[in-house]
LOKOLDREN-159537 format. One record per residue (C-alpha): residue number from 1; residue in three letters; x, y, z. Coordinates in nm, 2 decimals. Example, Ala and Ser with C-alpha at 12.3 -4.5 7.8 and 13.67 -1.06 7.14 Angstrom:
REM residues 2
NODE 1 Ala 1.23 -0.45 0.78
NODE 2 Ser 1.37 -0.11 0.71
***
This chain:
REM residues 405
NODE 1 Met -1.98 -3.53 -0.89
NODE 2 Lys -2.02 -3.20 -1.08
NODE 3 Lys -1.72 -3.06 -0.90
NODE 4 Leu -1.52 -3.37 -0.99
NODE 5 Ile -1.61 -3.33 -1.36
NODE 6 Ile -1.51 -2.96 -1.35
NODE 7 Leu -1.18 -3.05 -1.19
NODE 8 Leu -1.11 -3.32 -1.45
NODE 9 Leu -1.19 -3.08 -1.73
NODE 10 Phe -0.96 -2.82 -1.57
NODE 11 Met -0.68 -3.07 -1.55
NODE 12 Leu -0.73 -3.17 -1.91
NODE 13 Val -0.72 -2.81 -2.02
NODE 14 Cys -0.40 -2.75 -1.82
NODE 15 Gln -0.24 -3.06 -1.97
NODE 16 His -0.34 -2.95 -2.32
NODE 17 Val -0.18 -2.61 -2.26
NODE 18 Glu 0.14 -2.77 -2.14
NODE 19 Ala 0.14 -3.02 -2.42
NODE 20 Gln 0.10 -2.73 -2.67
NODE 21 Ile 0.37 -2.52 -2.51
NODE 22 Ala 0.62 -2.81 -2.47
NODE 23 Thr 0.74 -2.83 -2.83
NODE 24 Arg 0.92 -2.63 -3.10
NODE 25 Trp 0.79 -2.30 -3.22
NODE 26 Arg 0.87 -2.07 -3.51
NODE 27 Ala 0.91 -1.73 -3.35
NODE 28 Thr 0.96 -1.38 -3.50
NODE 29 Val 1.04 -1.03 -3.39
NODE 30 Gln 0.97 -0.73 -3.61
NODE 31 Thr 1.26 -0.52 -3.75
NODE 32 Asp 1.29 -0.25 -4.02
NODE 33 Gly 1.34 -0.54 -4.26
NODE 34 Gly 1.02 -0.72 -4.16
NODE 35 Ser 0.99 -1.04 -3.96
NODE 36 Leu 1.31 -1.19 -3.82
NODE 37 Pro 1.25 -1.56 -3.76
NODE 38 Phe 1.42 -1.79 -3.51
NODE 39 Gly 1.33 -2.11 -3.33
NODE 40 Leu 1.21 -2.17 -2.97
NODE 41 Glu 1.19 -2.49 -2.78
NODE 42 Ile 0.97 -2.48 -2.47
NODE 43 Lys 0.97 -2.76 -2.21
NODE 44 Pro 0.77 -2.78 -1.89
NODE 45 Thr 0.97 -2.84 -1.57
NODE 46 Lys 0.87 -3.02 -1.25
NODE 47 Asn 0.77 -2.69 -1.10
NODE 48 Lys 0.41 -2.58 -1.19
NODE 49 Asn 0.39 -2.31 -1.45
NODE 50 Lys 0.77 -2.31 -1.50
NODE 51 Phe 0.94 -2.38 -1.83
NODE 52 Asp 1.28 -2.44 -1.97
NODE 53 Val 1.32 -2.23 -2.29
NODE 54 Tyr 1.59 -2.26 -2.56
NODE 55 Val 1.65 -2.02 -2.85
NODE 56 Leu 1.74 -2.21 -3.16
NODE 57 Asn 1.99 -2.08 -3.42
NODE 58 Ala 2.15 -2.34 -3.65
NODE 59 Ser 2.32 -2.59 -3.41
NODE 60 Glu 2.29 -2.37 -3.11
NODE 61 Arg 2.04 -2.42 -2.83
NODE 62 Phe 2.08 -2.11 -2.61
NODE 63 Lys 1.90 -2.16 -2.27
NODE 64 Thr 1.72 -1.85 -2.14
NODE 65 Asp 1.64 -1.80 -1.77
NODE 66 Glu 1.35 -2.01 -1.64
NODE 67 Ala 1.02 -1.90 -1.80
NODE 68 Thr 0.70 -1.85 -1.61
NODE 69 Leu 0.34 -1.89 -1.71
NODE 70 Glu 0.13 -1.62 -1.53
NODE 71 Gly -0.23 -1.65 -1.62
NODE 72 Asp -0.23 -1.67 -2.00
NODE 73 Ser 0.11 -1.50 -2.04
NODE 74 Leu 0.44 -1.67 -2.08
NODE 75 Ile 0.73 -1.46 -1.95
NODE 76 Ile 1.08 -1.55 -2.09
NODE 77 Pro 1.36 -1.36 -1.92
NODE 78 Ile 1.71 -1.33 -2.08
NODE 79 Ser 1.87 -1.16 -1.78
NODE 80 Leu 2.23 -1.19 -1.92
NODE 81 Phe 2.13 -0.94 -2.19
NODE 82 Asp 1.88 -0.73 -2.00
NODE 83 Ala 1.61 -0.87 -2.22
NODE 84 Glu 1.28 -1.05 -2.20
NODE 85 Ile 0.99 -1.19 -2.41
NODE 86 Val 0.64 -1.16 -2.28
NODE 87 Ala 0.36 -1.33 -2.48
NODE 88 Lys 0.00 -1.44 -2.44
NODE 89 Lys -0.09 -1.79 -2.53
NODE 90 Asn -0.38 -1.82 -2.77
NODE 91 Ala -0.47 -2.16 -2.91
NODE 92 Gln -0.15 -2.25 -3.11
NODE 93 Ser 0.02 -1.92 -3.10
NODE 94 Leu 0.22 -1.68 -2.87
NODE 95 Val 0.17 -1.31 -2.92
NODE 96 Gly 0.34 -1.03 -2.73
NODE 97 Phe 0.67 -0.83 -2.74
NODE 98 Tyr 1.04 -0.86 -2.71
NODE 99 Arg 1.21 -0.60 -2.49
NODE 100 Lys 1.58 -0.52 -2.47
NODE 101 Asn 1.74 -0.29 -2.20
NODE 102 Lys 1.47 -0.40 -1.96
NODE 103 Gly 1.43 -0.17 -1.66
NODE 104 Arg 1.59 0.13 -1.83
NODE 105 Lys 1.45 0.46 -1.93
NODE 106 Ser 1.57 0.40 -2.29
NODE 107 Tyr 1.47 0.05 -2.40
NODE 108 Ile 1.39 -0.12 -2.73
NODE 109 Glu 1.06 -0.30 -2.78
NODE 110 Ser 0.94 -0.50 -3.08
NODE 111 Pro 0.63 -0.71 -3.16
NODE 112 Phe 0.68 -1.08 -3.11
NODE 113 Gln 0.48 -1.38 -3.22
NODE 114 Ala 0.53 -1.76 -3.25
NODE 115 Ser 0.34 -2.05 -3.39
NODE 116 Leu 0.36 -2.42 -3.32
NODE 117 Gly 0.59 -2.61 -3.55
NODE 118 Tyr 0.94 -2.53 -3.67
NODE 119 Leu 1.01 -2.69 -4.01
NODE 120 Asn 1.18 -2.40 -4.20
NODE 121 Arg 1.32 -2.08 -4.07
NODE 122 Phe 1.20 -1.89 -4.37
NODE 123 Arg 0.90 -1.99 -4.58
NODE 124 Thr 1.02 -2.20 -4.87
NODE 125 Asn 0.84 -2.31 -5.18
NODE 126 Lys 0.88 -2.55 -5.47
NODE 127 Met 1.09 -2.30 -5.67
NODE 128 Ala 1.40 -2.45 -5.82
NODE 129 Ile 1.72 -2.36 -5.63
NODE 130 Arg 1.91 -2.11 -5.84
NODE 131 Gly 2.17 -1.99 -5.59
NODE 132 Asn 2.47 -2.15 -5.42
NODE 133 Ala 2.59 -1.97 -5.10
NODE 134 Thr 2.84 -2.24 -5.00
NODE 135 Gly 3.20 -2.11 -4.96
NODE 136 Lys 3.39 -1.80 -4.85
NODE 137 Trp 3.29 -1.44 -4.93
NODE 138 Ser 3.45 -1.10 -4.91
NODE 139 Val 3.17 -0.89 -4.76
NODE 140 Asn 3.11 -0.51 -4.73
NODE 141 Phe 2.84 -0.37 -4.51
NODE 142 Ile 2.78 -0.02 -4.65
NODE 143 Asn 2.61 0.27 -4.47
NODE 144 Ala 2.37 0.41 -4.73
NODE 145 Glu 2.40 0.77 -4.61
NODE 146 Thr 2.78 0.80 -4.56
NODE 147 Gln 2.88 0.52 -4.80
NODE 148 Lys 3.13 0.41 -4.53
NODE 149 Ala 3.20 0.04 -4.56
NODE 150 Ser 3.30 -0.22 -4.29
NODE 151 Phe 3.46 -0.54 -4.40
NODE 152 Ala 3.38 -0.89 -4.30
NODE 153 Val 3.45 -1.25 -4.42
NODE 154 Gly 3.14 -1.46 -4.48
NODE 155 Thr 3.15 -1.84 -4.45
NODE 156 Phe 2.85 -2.05 -4.54
NODE 157 Gln 2.74 -2.40 -4.59
NODE 158 Gln 2.43 -2.49 -4.80
NODE 159 Lys 2.25 -2.82 -4.79
NODE 160 Gly 1.94 -2.81 -5.01
NODE 161 Thr 1.75 -2.50 -4.92
NODE 162 Ile 1.91 -2.47 -4.57
NODE 163 Val 2.20 -2.23 -4.53
NODE 164 Thr 2.41 -2.18 -4.21
NODE 165 Gly 2.73 -1.99 -4.13
NODE 166 Ser 2.86 -1.67 -4.00
NODE 167 Phe 3.04 -1.34 -4.06
NODE 168 Leu 3.39 -1.29 -3.92
NODE 169 Thr 3.51 -0.94 -3.82
NODE 170 Thr 3.80 -0.79 -3.63
NODE 171 Thr 3.57 -0.75 -3.32
NODE 172 Gly 3.42 -1.09 -3.33
NODE 173 Asp 3.18 -1.31 -3.54
NODE 174 Tyr 2.80 -1.28 -3.60
NODE 175 Arg 2.75 -1.62 -3.43
NODE 176 Tyr 2.50 -1.87 -3.57
NODE 177 Met 2.34 -1.73 -3.89
NODE 178 Asp 2.06 -1.96 -4.01
NODE 179 Gly 1.83 -1.95 -4.30
NODE 180 Asn 1.72 -2.06 -4.64
NODE 181 Ile 1.76 -2.03 -5.02
NODE 182 Val 1.44 -1.96 -5.20
NODE 183 Gly 1.50 -1.96 -5.58
NODE 184 Asp 1.79 -1.72 -5.61
NODE 185 Ser 1.71 -1.53 -5.28
NODE 186 Leu 1.91 -1.58 -4.96
NODE 187 Phe 1.75 -1.52 -4.62
NODE 188 Leu 1.95 -1.55 -4.30
NODE 189 Ser 1.89 -1.45 -3.94
NODE 190 Thr 2.00 -1.49 -3.59
NODE 191 Phe 1.85 -1.39 -3.25
NODE 192 Asp 1.98 -1.46 -2.91
NODE 193 Gly 1.83 -1.18 -2.70
NODE 194 Ser 2.12 -0.95 -2.77
NODE 195 His 2.19 -1.00 -3.14
NODE 196 Ala 1.91 -0.95 -3.39
NODE 197 Phe 2.04 -0.99 -3.74
NODE 198 Leu 1.85 -1.03 -4.06
NODE 199 Leu 1.99 -1.06 -4.42
NODE 200 Lys 1.77 -1.04 -4.73
NODE 201 Ala 1.97 -1.08 -5.05
NODE 202 Lys 2.00 -1.22 -5.41
NODE 203 Val 2.26 -1.47 -5.51
NODE 204 Asp 2.39 -1.41 -5.87
NODE 205 Gly 2.67 -1.66 -5.94
NODE 206 Asp 2.97 -1.53 -5.74
NODE 207 Lys 2.79 -1.22 -5.61
NODE 208 Ile 2.54 -1.16 -5.33
NODE 209 Thr 2.37 -0.82 -5.29
NODE 210 Gly 2.09 -0.70 -5.07
NODE 211 Lys 2.02 -0.55 -4.73
NODE 212 Phe 2.14 -0.64 -4.38
NODE 213 Tyr 1.94 -0.54 -4.08
NODE 214 Gly 2.14 -0.51 -3.76
NODE 215 Gly 1.91 -0.48 -3.46
NODE 216 Ile 1.54 -0.39 -3.45
NODE 217 Lys 1.61 -0.05 -3.62
NODE 218 Gly 1.86 0.03 -3.90
NODE 219 Ser 2.00 -0.14 -4.21
NODE 220 Lys 2.30 -0.14 -4.43
NODE 221 Ile 2.36 -0.23 -4.80
NODE 222 Phe 2.51 -0.58 -4.83
NODE 223 Glu 2.76 -0.67 -5.10
NODE 224 Ala 2.96 -0.99 -5.11
NODE 225 Gln 3.20 -1.15 -5.36
NODE 226 Arg 3.29 -1.52 -5.36
NODE 227 Asp 3.66 -1.53 -5.25
NODE 228 Glu 3.83 -1.83 -5.11
NODE 229 Asn 4.13 -1.61 -5.02
NODE 230 Ala 3.92 -1.36 -4.82
NODE 231 Ser 4.08 -1.29 -4.48
NODE 232 Leu 4.09 -1.04 -4.19
NODE 233 Pro 4.39 -0.84 -4.07
NODE 234 Asp 4.61 -1.04 -3.83
NODE 235 Leu 4.40 -1.05 -3.52
NODE 236 Gly 4.71 -1.12 -3.31
NODE 237 Lys 4.87 -0.79 -3.40
NODE 238 Ile 4.59 -0.54 -3.33
NODE 239 Thr 4.65 -0.51 -2.95
NODE 240 Phe 5.01 -0.50 -2.81
NODE 241 Leu 5.23 -0.35 -2.54
NODE 242 Lys 5.30 0.01 -2.60
NODE 243 Glu 5.66 0.14 -2.65
NODE 244 Gly 5.79 0.26 -2.31
NODE 245 Tyr 5.62 -0.01 -2.11
NODE 246 Asp 5.81 -0.32 -2.00
NODE 247 Arg 5.51 -0.52 -1.87
NODE 248 Phe 5.13 -0.54 -1.87
NODE 249 Asp 4.96 -0.50 -1.53
NODE 250 Phe 4.64 -0.37 -1.37
NODE 251 Ser 4.46 -0.34 -1.03
NODE 252 Phe 4.08 -0.37 -1.02
NODE 253 Leu 3.83 -0.48 -0.76
NODE 254 Asn 3.65 -0.82 -0.76
NODE 255 Glu 3.29 -0.88 -0.63
NODE 256 Lys 3.42 -0.89 -0.27
NODE 257 Gly 3.58 -0.55 -0.30
NODE 258 Glu 3.93 -0.70 -0.30
NODE 259 Lys 4.20 -0.54 -0.52
NODE 260 Ile 4.34 -0.79 -0.76
NODE 261 Ser 4.66 -0.74 -0.97
NODE 262 Leu 4.87 -0.95 -1.20
NODE 263 Ser 5.16 -0.89 -0.95
NODE 264 Asp 4.97 -1.09 -0.68
NODE 265 Asp 5.12 -1.42 -0.57
NODE 266 Ala 4.83 -1.61 -0.72
NODE 267 Tyr 4.97 -1.53 -1.07
NODE 268 Lys 5.34 -1.53 -1.01
NODE 269 Gly 5.53 -1.80 -1.21
NODE 270 Lys 5.21 -1.90 -1.39
NODE 271 Val 5.08 -1.88 -1.75
NODE 272 Val 4.79 -1.63 -1.73
NODE 273 Val 4.51 -1.56 -1.97
NODE 274 Val 4.35 -1.21 -1.93
NODE 275 Gln 4.00 -1.22 -2.08
NODE 276 Ile 3.86 -0.87 -2.16
NODE 277 Leu 3.49 -0.93 -2.16
NODE 278 Gly 3.13 -0.81 -2.08
NODE 279 Ser 2.83 -1.01 -1.97
NODE 280 Trp 2.63 -0.83 -2.24
NODE 281 Cys 2.86 -0.96 -2.52
NODE 282 Pro 2.75 -1.29 -2.69
NODE 283 Asn 3.10 -1.34 -2.84
NODE 284 Cys 3.24 -1.32 -2.48
NODE 285 Met 2.98 -1.58 -2.39
NODE 286 Asp 3.11 -1.82 -2.65
NODE 287 Glu 3.47 -1.76 -2.54
NODE 288 Thr 3.38 -1.81 -2.17
NODE 289 Asn 3.20 -2.13 -2.26
NODE 290 Tyr 3.53 -2.26 -2.40
NODE 291 Leu 3.76 -2.11 -2.13
NODE 292 Val 3.59 -2.24 -1.82
NODE 293 Pro 3.64 -2.62 -1.88
NODE 294 Phe 3.99 -2.55 -2.03
NODE 295 Tyr 4.08 -2.36 -1.71
NODE 296 Lys 3.95 -2.64 -1.48
NODE 297 Lys 4.14 -2.90 -1.68
NODE 298 Asn 4.48 -2.71 -1.68
NODE 299 Lys 4.47 -2.51 -1.35
NODE 300 Ala 4.68 -2.77 -1.17
NODE 301 Arg 4.95 -2.73 -1.43
NODE 302 Gly 5.03 -2.37 -1.34
NODE 303 Phe 4.76 -2.20 -1.55
NODE 304 Glu 4.53 -1.91 -1.45
NODE 305 Val 4.26 -1.70 -1.60
NODE 306 Val 4.14 -1.35 -1.49
NODE 307 Gly 3.85 -1.17 -1.64
NODE 308 Leu 3.83 -0.80 -1.68
NODE 309 Ala 3.46 -0.71 -1.70
NODE 310 Tyr 3.34 -0.40 -1.87
NODE 311 Glu 2.97 -0.36 -1.79
NODE 312 Lys 2.70 -0.10 -1.86
NODE 313 Ser 2.76 0.04 -1.51
NODE 314 Thr 3.05 0.02 -1.26
NODE 315 Glu 2.82 0.05 -0.97
NODE 316 Thr 2.91 -0.22 -0.72
NODE 317 Glu 2.57 -0.39 -0.68
NODE 318 Phe 2.51 -0.39 -1.06
NODE 319 Phe 2.86 -0.55 -1.11
NODE 320 Lys 2.79 -0.82 -0.85
NODE 321 Gln 2.45 -0.90 -1.00
NODE 322 Lys 2.60 -0.94 -1.35
NODE 323 Met 2.90 -1.15 -1.24
NODE 324 Ala 2.66 -1.38 -1.04
NODE 325 Leu 2.47 -1.44 -1.36
NODE 326 Leu 2.79 -1.52 -1.55
NODE 327 Arg 2.92 -1.75 -1.28
NODE 328 Lys 2.58 -1.94 -1.26
NODE 329 Arg 2.55 -1.99 -1.63
NODE 330 Phe 2.91 -2.09 -1.71
NODE 331 Gly 3.04 -2.22 -1.37
NODE 332 Ile 3.32 -1.96 -1.37
NODE 333 Asp 3.56 -2.01 -1.08
NODE 334 Tyr 3.84 -1.76 -1.17
NODE 335 Gln 3.86 -1.39 -1.07
NODE 336 Leu 3.62 -1.15 -1.24
NODE 337 Leu 3.71 -0.78 -1.19
NODE 338 Asn 3.52 -0.45 -1.22
NODE 339 Ala 3.73 -0.28 -1.49
NODE 340 Gly 3.51 -0.02 -1.65
NODE 341 Val 3.21 0.06 -1.86
NODE 342 Asn 3.13 -0.13 -2.18
NODE 343 Ser 3.32 0.05 -2.45
NODE 344 Ser 3.65 0.00 -2.63
NODE 345 Glu 3.75 0.35 -2.53
NODE 346 Ser 3.69 0.27 -2.16
NODE 347 Ala 3.89 -0.05 -2.19
NODE 348 Ser 4.18 0.13 -2.37
NODE 349 Gln 4.19 0.40 -2.11
NODE 350 Ser 4.18 0.16 -1.81
NODE 351 Leu 4.47 -0.04 -1.96
NODE 352 Pro 4.73 0.24 -2.05
NODE 353 Ser 5.01 0.00 -2.12
NODE 354 Leu 4.82 -0.14 -2.43
NODE 355 Asn 4.81 0.04 -2.76
NODE 356 Gln 4.43 -0.02 -2.80
NODE 357 Val 4.14 -0.25 -2.72
NODE 358 Ile 3.91 -0.25 -3.03
NODE 359 Gly 3.64 -0.49 -2.91
NODE 360 Phe 3.51 -0.76 -2.68
NODE 361 Pro 3.64 -1.01 -2.61
NODE 362 Thr 4.01 -0.94 -2.64
NODE 363 Thr 4.24 -1.22 -2.51
NODE 364 Ile 4.59 -1.17 -2.38
NODE 365 Val 4.83 -1.45 -2.29
NODE 366 Leu 5.12 -1.40 -2.05
NODE 367 Asp 5.41 -1.64 -1.99
NODE 368 Lys 5.55 -1.73 -1.65
NODE 369 Lys 5.76 -1.41 -1.64
NODE 370 Gly 5.46 -1.19 -1.71
NODE 371 Asp 5.55 -1.11 -2.07
NODE 372 Ile 5.28 -1.09 -2.33
NODE 373 Arg 5.32 -1.39 -2.57
NODE 374 Leu 4.99 -1.38 -2.75
NODE 375 Thr 4.70 -1.14 -2.81
NODE 376 His 4.38 -1.20 -3.00
NODE 377 Ala 4.11 -0.94 -3.09
NODE 378 Gly 3.76 -1.08 -3.10
NODE 379 Phe 3.66 -1.44 -3.09
NODE 380 Ser 3.56 -1.68 -3.37
NODE 381 Gly 3.30 -1.90 -3.19
NODE 382 Pro 3.15 -2.24 -3.28
NODE 383 Gly 2.92 -2.08 -3.53
NODE 384 Thr 3.23 -2.02 -3.76
NODE 385 Gly 3.31 -2.38 -3.80
NODE 386 Lys 3.68 -2.44 -3.90
NODE 387 Tyr 3.78 -2.09 -3.78
NODE 388 Tyr 3.68 -2.18 -3.43
NODE 389 Thr 3.86 -2.52 -3.45
NODE 390 Glu 4.18 -2.34 -3.58
NODE 391 Trp 4.17 -2.09 -3.30
NODE 392 Val 4.13 -2.36 -3.03
NODE 393 His 4.43 -2.55 -3.18
NODE 394 Glu 4.64 -2.24 -3.19
NODE 395 Phe 4.54 -2.14 -2.83
NODE 396 Glu 4.59 -2.48 -2.67
NODE 397 Ser 4.92 -2.53 -2.85
NODE 398 Lys 5.05 -2.20 -2.72
NODE 399 Ile 4.93 -2.26 -2.36
NODE 400 Asp 5.09 -2.60 -2.36
NODE 401 Glu 5.41 -2.47 -2.49
NODE 402 Leu 5.43 -2.19 -2.23
NODE 403 Ile 5.34 -2.42 -1.94
NODE 404 Lys 5.63 -2.65 -2.04
NODE 405 Glu 5.89 -2.36 -2.07
***
């Protein structure tokens, strides 16, 4: 009888732990700017001590790898970005660390904690709202030491105290920024295991000023001016075929060690999209999430996609491992090739017929003759709202036009 009572108590405790863990949490990692908040949703699976975990930023629910409860520690791997969260469960809290570049000699580690309940991303109060962030903004991120500025376009939507949106740059967007207005103060953040962005600023009419913290360490001065005409350079004119070259081509190895080239029969007479990407790149993740179903829908019409992957190492086994993760997460069934290491310099050198590759992803569209008909630097993902919708319309219209030619 005594053993039965102990067993029942143990089962009740286990059920209590699972019930506490299986809900939404307000999580933070520490940066030079203080606590960077984000949401977590943790759900038990049918497997004992296994959990499905989602990172919450605005409308995004980014699924991590399956988490494991080992003793009193919850281990949340984010293998795609060589990251993990490890935290001990104490009552209604999780306390531990976030680590990026897991398994390397040089890695980043930051304190992590979370508490049950996720009402507001940033702590709000009853102060009257004195700022309006809705609209389009010309933004400068300024290095305090060098005074060198980098330009972006900010686009935000404010509903009550809640603000969402993103920053668009020539190398991609900042994905799902999420936060709150408190009085005249604007607080925004995003975290996905790779990106860790935090903005703390004051809204003064048509100006926003403050600090932007990009990553666990480092910050920049933030200055923004409301400007409905703010725009980036033409992203379709940044990368192009160099003078002296009559066509774009390459030869790289796939996971099986096979050499793949645009001159192969698989691509002849077809409209081809060349996706320059990396598994470490969240913007590439957004583009891949769009391209995979579009490819499956249009493949039979004479449409192909080939991915040129630039990873942190070109070592064969490392490349295979990363491509396996990509294929599993997104269901990719087009060729992925080992093209080089993860830098724009490496991409530019490995593709000598192009003038430059400035960032990831870069997308190149070829017609049935193999001629470049469209290029696009960066990617404006779903977090950018209408900019994503506009890109999808432009891309799909061009592909449909080329297929029918």
